[in-house]
N, C-alpha and C positions, 0 to 999 in steps of 0.2 A: 737361397738369402735375399733374392728377390722378394720373396712370398714373405719371409720373416721380416722386411724392412715394411712392407706394406701393411703389414698387421699391427705392427708397433706404431705406423704413421696412423693408423685409423683409431689405434687405442690411446693415442695420444691426443687424438683431436678430439676423443669422446670426453676425454679428461680435462679436457682445457674447454668445452661447454656444457659440462656436468652443473655448473653454476647457474646456466641458464634453464634447467629443468624448473620448472615450478613443481613444488610440494602440494599435493592434493589428499586432503584428508577429509575423510564422509562421514566418519563415524569411527567410534573406540578401537573398532577391531582393523579396522584400514591402514595399512602399511603406505607409507608416503611415496611417492614417484622415486623422490631422490635417496630413498633405502634402497628400493626395487633396483636403481640403477647402480646403489655405489656394492650392493651383494652382487651385483653380476659382474662388473671390475671387479672384484676378486675372485669370483669362478674363473672370469677369462685368463687373469694373469696367473693363478696358479696353475690352470691347467695347461697353461705353456711350461711352466715352472715344472709339474707333475712329467710331461712329456719330453723335457730336456733329462730330466732324471732317471725316466723309467723306459722310454723309447716310445711310446704310444700315450694318447690320452687317457681321463680317467672316467668312469662310469660314475652314476651318483655314490654309490656306497664306498667305491676308492677314494674320490675325491674326498668324502667326509672324514675319511680316516685317515688320509694324507693330510687336512687341515687341522685335524686333532693332533696327530703325533708332531708336526710343525709348532702347534701352539696358535693357531692361526685362526682357528674355528671363533676363537672369541671374538675377533678382528670385524666379523662382519657386522653390518648394521641390523642382521634379522637373525634371527634362531635359524640356521640352516639344518639343524636335525629335526627340529619341530617347528616350520615357518606359519604356523594358522596365524589367520586365516587362509594364507597359500599354500599351495604344494610346489616342492621343487623336482622338476625331471631333469635328468641328463641323461642325454643318448650318444651313444659312442658308434661310429660304424664297425662294423666286423673286424678291419682291419687296425682300427684304432687310431687312425689317422687324421679323424673327422667327430665334430661333435657338436651338437644343439644344447642348449640350455634354456629351460621354461621355467618362470614363475608366474604362477597363473591362480587365482580362487576358483574353486570345483564350482561348477556351474549346473543347476537344476533346473532341466528343460521346463519345468511347470511354475518356474519363479522367474519371470523378466528381470526382476531386479538383481539377480544373481549374475545374469549376462554381461553387465554394464560395467565391471571393476576392471579397474587396468591392470593388465599382464605385460610382464617382460620378458623378452626373447633374446639369446643371441646365439652364435655359431662361433668356430674357429676360425671367421674375418674377423673378429673382434667387434663389430656394430652391434650395438646394444637398439633393440626395438622396444617402445610403448605403445600399445594398442586395447584396446576392446570389439568386442562382437560388435557388427552393422546392426544399425538401426538404433543405436545407442547416441544419447545428445553427446554433441562434440566436448571436450571441455574447455572451459576457457582458458587461453594459455597467456 
């Protein structure tokens, strides 16, 4: 119960600060930070709905099927089935009691410009992180 309250409080805090996150677009195929954060908010919320209904957190494919079945997939600010140029990774623990979600652009080790695109991360604590690789110029806030 205490953990659930903590997760919900963290989630509400993230919701309250969402409007303060700057939208950064550096090209026509770039996804804004706001869209990345909102996609993770949707996924975090639905992971808990899934756990309440099924008894464990969902893998990527289970979550996409769940969202499709519930008619929620279209509410995402990005296409979660094909989030190009990003990739969606959802990892669950073997017992299904923990998860991690990542939305990031694939990197080419021979092209540093691919390293500095913003990625978004979250887990079952409900906190959303935005970041980029080391040695990338800090984004203006």
